[in-house]
N, C-alpha and C positions, 0 to 999 in steps of 0.2 A: 397166255404168257408169251412174255417177249423172246425172241431168239436168242441165242446164246453168240455173242462175239466169237470168232475161230481165233484159237489162239496166234497163230500167222500175223492177223490185223492186228493184235492188242500188241505185239511185240514191236512190231513196224511202230505206230502210234507212242509208243512208250520209247522206242529208240530215239525214232527223228525230235522227239519233242526233248528229248536229254540233251540231243545234239544243239539243237536250235538253241535249248535253255543256255548251253556254255557258250556256244557263238555270242549268241546277244549279250549274256555277262563279259565275255573276253571282250566285245567293241567296248561295253561303257566305261570299262579296266583302261583299255588302252586311248581311249579319248581323252579319258581323268588323268594318266600319269606319263603317255609316250605324245606329246604332241604331235602333230603333220609337219613334215620337213618337204613343201613342195615348191619346186621351181618360182618365184614369184613373178609377176607380170613389170615388167622393164619401167622405170619410170618415164617420167616427160623426157622429153629432148631438153639437155641443157650442156652448158659450157664449163668443162671442169678442168684443175690444174692437175697433171699427169702424176705429180709427188703428192698429191692429196689424197683423200680417201677417196673410191672409186665406188658411188653409187652403183653403178651397172655391172660390177665385177662381186661375187658373193662365194662366199668359203662353205663348202661342203663337201663331206665323203661319199662317193669313193673320190672321187675328180677333183680336191684339193679346195680348186677354186676355179672359175669360170664365168666368162661374161652371160647376162642373163640373155636367152635367144631373143633376136628382134629387136634390141636395143639401139639407139642411137642417140650419139653425141658427140660432142667437139672437143679435141683436147688441144690445152690452148698454152703457151707459154710466150714470152716476149719475143720469139723469133718463130714460131709457128701455129697454125689453127688449119688443123686436120680434122675431116671428117672421118667416124669410126660406124659401120653400120655391121650390127653384127647379124649373123643368119641362124637359122632354127637351131642349128646342130652347136650354138654359143661359141663359132669362131669369127672372126673379123675377116669380111669377105663378102661376094656373093653366096648363093645358097651353093650347096655342093651337090650336082645332080649325079645321078646314077650313071655308072660309065656305060658310055655308046660300045657298039659290039666292033672288036680290034684294037681300040684305042686303051692304050698301057698309062698308068695312073703312078705318079712319083708322090707322095706327101712330104712335106718339107716339115721339121718340129724343132723347136727354139723357143727362146724367150722374145721380150721385148722389140727384139733388134729384127727375127723374123717375122715376128707381128707387123713391125713397119712403126715403132714409136718416131714422133715426129714429121713422119709422112705421110702422102697418100698412100692409097693401097696399090694405085697403079704403078708407084714410085719404088715398090719393095723388091729387091732381088730376084724375090720366088715370082713374083709377077713378071719381070722381064725372060727367067727361065721357060716361063711358061711359053713365052713369045717367040722364044727359039725353038722351042719342043715341037712345038704344031707340025711343022713340017715330017719330023720324025715319027708322028704318028704317037706321039706321049703328051700328056698333059702334066701340069705341075701345080701340086695344090697347097698353100698356105694353110698350115695347122698350128701356127706359131700363139702362146698365149703369154701374157706379161709374168714376170714373176715365175717363168716355168726353169727348170732345172733336170738334170736326172731324176731326182726322187717324183717329179711331177710326170715323166714321160714313163715311167714303172706304173703310175697309177692309173694314167690314162690309157695305157696299151689297148685295151679292148677297145676303145672309143675311138683310137687311132684305125684300128682295125677293121672297124666298119665301114671307113671309106674305101674296103676293098684295094689297098693298095698296090701294086709290082713293085714298089720298092718304095725305102724309105732313108731320105736324107735327113741326118742331125745333125744340128750346129750347136757344140757347146761354145760356152762362154766365159769368161775370166772372173765371174764373178758365181758360178754357179755350187761351188764347195759351201758358202756360206748361205744360197737359197735353200740347198738341200738341210744345212742345220737348221734353218728356221723354220721348213715344213715339218721334222721331226719333230721341235719340241711342241709345235701346236695341231698336230696332228690329229691326237684324242680331244682336243678342246673343238673338235669341229661337228656339227651335225651330219649326222647320216640322211641322205636325200631318200625320198620316198620312192621315187622311179627314174635312177639312173638312167633305164634305157630311152628315155624323151631326150636326151643327149648324144644317143648314137646316131649316124651319118645314116639318112635312109630309112630308120627305123620307126616313124612315125605311122600311125595308122590312116591308111588309104580310105578315101571318101565313100560311104556307102552309101549308093542308092536305091538299091533293090528292096522293097516292102519287106522281104519274108526277112531279110538280114538285120531289120531294125529291132526287133527285140534282143538279137543279140549285140548289140550297140549297148541297149539301154544297161542291160546287164553288164555290160563292162565299164559303163562307165558309173555304175553302182559300186561295182567291185573296186573301180580304182577310188572313190569318197569312202571306202572303209580303211579306218585306220588298222584294223586288226591285220586284214589283207596286206597292206603295207607294213608290218611288221614281218610276218612270214617273208613279204619279199627281200626286207633288209638283212633278214637272218639268212638267205641264201647269199647274199651279194657279201653280207660279212665273211662267210666261208670263202666266195672265192676271194678276199682280200686277205686270205691267212697269210701266205706266202709272204704278201707285202707287207703286211703289220709286222712279221717275225725279223725284219731286217731294221725295220725301224726300233723294236724291242732291242734288237744288236746292238743297234748303232745310239740310241740314248743311253747305254751304257760303259759308253766309252767317252774316256778324256780327253777333250781338244784343248785344254788353255794350259799354259806355261807362261813362265815372264817372256819370252822370246815372243809369244804369243800375244801376248799382253801390248807391248812396246811397238808390235807392228797394226794391231787392230788400232792402236791411236791414230795411226796416220789413216787409214781407208778400213773400213770393219770387214770387206771384202778379201783383204788381203791373208793370203795365210805364210805362216813361219815357215821357213824351210825344216826345221824341226818337227813342224807338225806337219809337213804334206804330205808323207808317207801314210800318217793315218788317217787323216780327212781325205785324199784320195780313194785309198783301200774304201773307207765309208761309202762314196759315190760312185766308186764301181761296180757295187754290189748291184745296185738298178740298172747301170747300165749294162751288166750281165743278166739282171732279168729281163732286162729290153730284147735284147740281143738273140737270148736262149728262147722267146715266144717267138721271135721273126723268123728265126732258123725252122723253129718245128713248124711254121707256115709256109715254108721254101721261101719266103721273101727278102731279096738281098738286100742290105742297109751300107750307106756311107757316112762319113764321120767326117767332119770339118771341124778346125778349133779357131774361136775370132779371140782375139786380143787389142783393145783399145787404149782407155785409159791409162793401164797399165806400162804403156810403150812410150806414154810424150817423153819428148827429150827435157832433161833439165830437173825431173822430180828424183825422190829418193831412190837409191838401186833397188831399194827392197820391191818396188814396183814392177819392175823389169824383170827380177829374181823370180817373181811368183808367175810372171806369164812363161817365162822359160822353163821353171820346172813343171808347172802343168802340163804345158805343152809336151814335155820329154813322156810324164806320165802317160798322156793320152797315145801318143805317138806308141809307146809301147805295148798299149794295151791293146790296141788297133791291131800291129801287127801280131802279135801273141793269138788274136781271135780269128786272123785272116779279113779284117774288116780293112777297104781301103779306107785310107786316111787323108787331109789335106790339110796341112795347117798354114792359115792365114798371116800368120806372124811374122814371116819375110815380106812379106805385101805390105803390110800396115809399116813395118820397120821400114821400107823403105820410101812409102808414101808421107812419113814424118820427116826425113831427111830432105825432102822437094817441095813440101807443105807445111802450111800454118796446121796449127791441129784445128783452129776453128774452119780450117779448109774442106776436113774429114770428118769430123766430130761437131755436130748443134753444140752453139755456143753454152757453155755454163750448163750444159746436158751429157754429154757422154755418148750418144749415140750417132749411129753415122747420119750423114746426111743424105739426100738422094743422089747424087752424084756418086759419092759413096757405094750406094747401093748396085747403079749402075757397073762399078769396075767390078765388086763381088762376083755379080753376075757373070760378067765378060771371063773373069778368071775361072769360076768353078764351073762354067760351059765350056772351056777350054779343058781342063780336067777331066770331066766326061768327056768330051770330043775326041781324046787321046789313047780312048780305050778304058779308060777305068771303069765302067758298068761292064 
């Protein structure tokens, strides 16, 4: 007569079988209805027009958009052709190494100006600041991304913090409010990437060589391929995004159009009418407060500068300069209230415009600063720091 299977053993097999069936069913359902959103492999190296769609940049939440890691391409227009080499964290420039003992790191965040549009990477002001800071046991790391703005900085705060900064320098630009409005309207159409930690600096798995570790590596790779596991990961990241999404939801309910704005937008879509400046600045300020509060929580000092270029070209409609002056005042008051050191580059650019042709300061028919202008920015910012700001 066959021996009777003990009840605990039966319960074990029933429970494990049920869980396995649920997991397998969940995996099939997830694969059918929730496709994977992994970071793609970079396209082959190519030459692109920076004002056309960039196949080396993709849009995904939670980071809004980013360069495909390890991509290489040439950004070219009539007056320049510069190389873009993207590191494994998705930023332009060399690999960001783990900080050496005793070395302090300042990260610079901003848009295409910080990234170095139209310039070689070694011509950017952050690179020049890094050269100046070496003797003081500091390094300056460029984390600029084209199309970035306050909403982008808030979405990427954890990514920035993975660089282990000892200080953060934010360069705000004249078109930031428009970029924020665009990010808000397009946010919920962006897919959610499977593994955001892939873009965290220094968070890649180390190479495993000992044999006893290999089974764990195989298990990790298997889990990485699981759509169900990735769905769970996405759910946790969505919970982490909750405060950020609340800002977007609030801002999407705010009306930013009136007759004056319609008239001024016809001049340039990034201009904000005086009657709308309070409203739009308050919307973008929420993202900056989000960033500042997180940095304060981690005891990381932050410094802010504001740059305007195209709005300060002499001889154009007064609406341009009005926009720059009003936005500059808003940032000045906000930083003063938050106790954040602020550097306005508006007086510098106004003086340059008086003594130079616009094409001596900005790339022709482009609006971004020339390499020589980056050098001027680096010198002014360095003087500001050396005056005791940090």
